[in-house]
C-alpha positions in Angstrom: -23.1 -49.9 -62.8 -26.1 -47.5 -62.5 -26.9 -45.2 -59.5 -29.2 -47.6 -57.8 -26.7 -50.5 -57.9 -24.0 -48.1 -56.5 -26.3 -47.2 -53.7 -27.1 -50.8 -52.8 -23.4 -51.7 -52.9 -22.5 -48.8 -50.6 -25.1 -49.9 -48.1 -23.6 -53.4 -47.9 -20.0 -52.2 -47.2 -18.5 -53.1 -43.9 -18.8 -50.3 -41.3 -15.7 -51.0 -39.3 -17.8 -51.5 -36.2 -19.6 -54.2 -34.3 -22.2 -54.2 -31.6 -21.1 -55.5 -28.2 -22.8 -56.3 -24.9 -21.3 -56.0 -21.4 -22.9 -58.9 -19.6 -22.0 -57.5 -16.2 -23.9 -54.3 -16.8 -26.9 -55.8 -18.5 -30.1 -56.3 -16.4 -32.1 -58.0 -19.2 -34.5 -55.0 -19.6 -34.8 -55.7 -23.3 -35.2 -52.2 -24.7 -32.3 -52.9 -27.2 -34.4 -55.7 -28.8 -37.4 -53.4 -29.1 -35.6 -50.8 -31.1 -33.2 -53.0 -33.0 -35.0 -56.4 -33.4 -33.0 -57.2 -36.6 -29.7 -56.9 -34.7 -30.6 -58.0 -31.1 -32.5 -61.1 -30.0 -33.2 -62.0 -26.4 -32.4 -65.3 -24.9 -34.9 -67.2 -22.8 -33.9 -65.1 -19.7 -34.2 -61.8 -21.5 -30.5 -61.1 -22.1 -29.5 -59.7 -25.5 -27.7 -61.9 -28.1 -26.0 -59.9 -30.8 -24.3 -61.0 -34.0 -20.5 -61.4 -33.6 -19.4 -60.0 -36.9 -18.9 -56.6 -38.3 -22.0 -54.5 -39.0 -22.8 -53.3 -42.5 -23.3 -49.6 -43.1 -27.1 -50.0 -43.2 -27.1 -51.5 -39.6 -25.2 -48.6 -37.9 -28.3 -46.5 -37.3 -30.2 -49.3 -35.8 -27.2 -50.4 -33.6 -26.9 -46.8 -32.4 -30.5 -46.7 -31.4 -30.1 -49.9 -29.4 -27.0 -48.4 -27.6 -29.0 -45.3 -26.8 -32.1 -47.3 -25.6 -30.1 -49.3 -23.0 -30.8 -47.7 -19.6 -27.7 -49.5 -18.1 -25.4 -48.6 -21.0 -24.6 -52.3 -21.4 -24.5 -52.0 -25.2 -21.7 -50.3 -27.1 -20.3 -50.0 -30.6 -16.7 -51.1 -30.9 -14.3 -50.5 -33.8 -13.0 -53.6 -35.6 -9.4 -53.9 -36.4 
C-alpha cells in the first residue's frame, strides 16, 4: 500500500462520533446546512436532517463547523459506543 492509499484509507475510518440535533432547541434557522451541506439537509419546514450513522474522519471538521454555526446550539457531536 503506497502513501496515497494509506491517506485515503485513514480518511474513511470511523470517527467514533455522530452529529445529532436537539429538536426542542432548533428554530430552523438553517446555518448548519449552509456550512455543512454534505452532512445537513433541511426538510420542507427548514429543520435539519442529519445522517444517523457514525461520521467518517473526513466529516468531523464539517460537522464541527455546523455545530459552531448554530445560534441555538441545537447541534452537537456525540460519541458512539
